[in-house]
N, C-alpha and C positions, 0 to 999 in steps of 0.2 A: 808562238810561244810555247814552250816546253815545259811540262808538268812533271815533277820528280816526287814520287810517293815513297821511294827508297832513299834514305839519307846515304848508304854507301854507294849507291849509284851516283847521287849528286857529289859526294866527295871526290870520286874519280873524276867526274865531269869539270868540277871547279878548278881542278889543276891546268885545265885547257884555257882557262880565262886570265892567266897571268898577264899583266902590263896592261889590262883594260879597266879604266876607272869603273867601279862597281857601287851602285847605290842600292840600299837594302830598305824595305819597308815591312816590319813584322806586324801582322794582323791577326786577329782571333775571327776573321770571316764576317758575316752580316754586314758586308761592305756597303758604304755610302759615300757621298761627295766629299766627306772630311777624308777618308781614306784615299779616295782618287787624287785629292789635291797633294797628299804626300807623295803619290806615285808621280805626279806631274812635276813635282820639284825635283825627284830624283832624275827623271828623265833629261831634265833641263840641265843637269849638272854632271852626268855620268854616261859613259858609252853603253852601260849595260845596267838593267834595273832587275832587281830580284825582290819578289814578295812571298812572304811566308803566310799560309792560313793554317792555325793550329790553335784550337780552343784549349788553353793550358789549365789542367784541372787543379794545378797546385795553388793558384792565386785565388781559388774560390773558397772563402771562409764558410759559405752556405751551400750545401750540397744541393738543394733545390734550384737555387740560382744556377749552377752548372748545368744541372739536368734540363732547365728550361732555356738555356742560351740557344738563340736562334741559329741553326746550322743549315746552310744551303750552298754546298761547294759548287753545284752546278751553275747557280745564278752568280756566285763569286768569280768563278773561273771567266764566266762569259763577259762580266764587266772589266776584269783585268786583261783579257785579251783585247777588247774594244779599246782600253787605255794604252795599249803597246807595251804591255810589260813583256819581258824577254823570257824570264824563268819564274816559276812558281814551286815553292815547297810545300808539299801537303802530307807531312808524315803522321803517323799516329803517336799516341803518348808511349806506347811500349819502345818505339825507337828513341824518342827524346829522352825518356828516363829509363835507360837500360840498368841504372843502378837502383831503381826503384825509390829515387828521391833520397838516397842516403847522403848525397853531398848537396849543398845548398849555399847559396849566398845569403848572408845575414847583415843588414845594416842596423846598428844598435842606438841610432840618435834619431834623425829626421824621419825614419820610417815609422817611429812610434807615435807620431804626432799626426794630426788631422785626420785622413783616412785610415792610416795605421793604427789609431787609437780605437777605431770602430770596426777595423776589419783585421783581427789578429791572424798574423801568418801570410797576409795578402802580399806584401811587398817582398818577403822571402821568395814567394813563388814567381812574382814578376822579375825580380832581379835574376833569379836562378835561370829562367827560361830565356831571357834576354842575352845572358852571358853565353848560354849554350847556342843559340841561334846566331850570335855574333861570331862564335867560334867556327860554326859550320860554314857561314857565308864569307866571312872575312872581307867585309865590304870596306871601301874608302869612306863612304859616308852612310849614316843611317838616319832615318827620318821619322819623329815623333811630334805628334800635335800638342799644343800647348794647353789644350783642355784638361788633359791629364798632368798638371802642372806639378804636382809632387812627384808623380812618377818620372817625368822628364828630368827634374833635379837629381833624383837618386840615380837614374841611369847615367846621367853626365858624371856624377861623382864616382859611381862603380867603375866607368871607363877609365877616368883618371887613375884612380886609386890602384887599378891592376895594370897600369901602363899598356892599355888595349889601344892598337894602331888604327882606331877608327874616329871620325869626327861626328858628333852627334848634332844633327841639324834639327832645330825646333820651327815648327810651321804653325802659322796662326790657326786659331779655332775657326772653323766653318760653321756658319749659322744658318738656322731657317730664317724666313723673311721676318718672323716676330721675335728674332733674337736667340731663340732656344739653340743651344750648341748640339750640333749633329751627333747622334749616339744610335748605337744599335739597340740600346735599351728604350729608346723613345717608342718603338713599335709595340711596347707593352701597354703604352698609355691608352686609355679609351678617350673619346671625343672630349669629355668634359676634363678630365685630368691634363689631356693634351693642351687645352686653352689655359689651364692653371699654370702649366709648366713654364710658359713665357716669362711668369712672374720672377722666376729665378734670376735670370740675367738682369732684368730691369731693376730688381732691388739691389743687386750687387752693384750696378753701375751708377744708380741715382742716389743711393743712400750716403749720407756725411759721415758714417761710421759702420763697423761691423755689427755693433749692437742694433743700430737702427735697421740695417739689413735684415738681420735676425727676426727682429719685431714684424717687419713687413711680411716676411715669410710665414710666419706662424699665423699672422692674421689672414693670411691667403690660403691658409689650409695645409701648409707643409709641416711634416715632422722633421724638424731640422737636427741634423747630427753636429754641424758646426758651422760658424761664419767666423773666419779669422783674417786678420790682416798680417802680412808678413813681407817686409821690404817694401816694394811698390806693387804688391798683388793682393787682392782680396779673394780668399778660397772659401768655397762652400760646399757642403753636401746635404742634401735633404731628400725626403721620400714623400712621394705622392702614391698613397696605397703601399703596395708591394714593390714599387719601382724607385730605385736609388738613382738620383741625378747628382752630378757633380759639375761645378763651373767655376771659373775665376776671371777676373778682370784686372786689367791694369789701373793702378790708383796713384 
């Protein structure tokens, strides 16, 4: 596995990979089995798998949340090497945002709903960094988890709107034994709240309506941002203490 901390070095090297199918998994590190499932999907469909590890500052609406985001690049790289990743991009913010974030991608409809209504500017940062990373890697396929369902849909729409030659591949949410969706944020939960957290998936899955699911979550001690049904999905975001959890299920 080769690690690139320099974007310019990566861009030079990228020219040697022409005509080889490339899969790409963008991450913010703090890797878990959910991320590794995306790597597995990429390896199954491509000759080369590239992973980026970059904690993107522009998608955090809460500075404290950014500062407390778990970072352990040594552990992340060990997991990626064991998983058989070919190349890792490990840039810093100065290289990703050479323009100091003067230029950004803004979606003015779907991004204002659900998580976007509670996290102003969040999806501007997500879409902007994903576009930059896709332009750097130029993959044939890019892999995203269904847990971040709103993000997934926005990235699909962005790629379509800007005629970007990449296929966005959705991968199923990977869950703990009790149903909790795997997330780097789960490590912030103490034992009591970790036990409570499993209620999120159960409430979404077993309720007859979004309102019923919301009521169950409130009764279980969650501070609920939203529970909404859209097409064939039920989406939710709720907090336990300072930890914000999101999930969605097919309905």
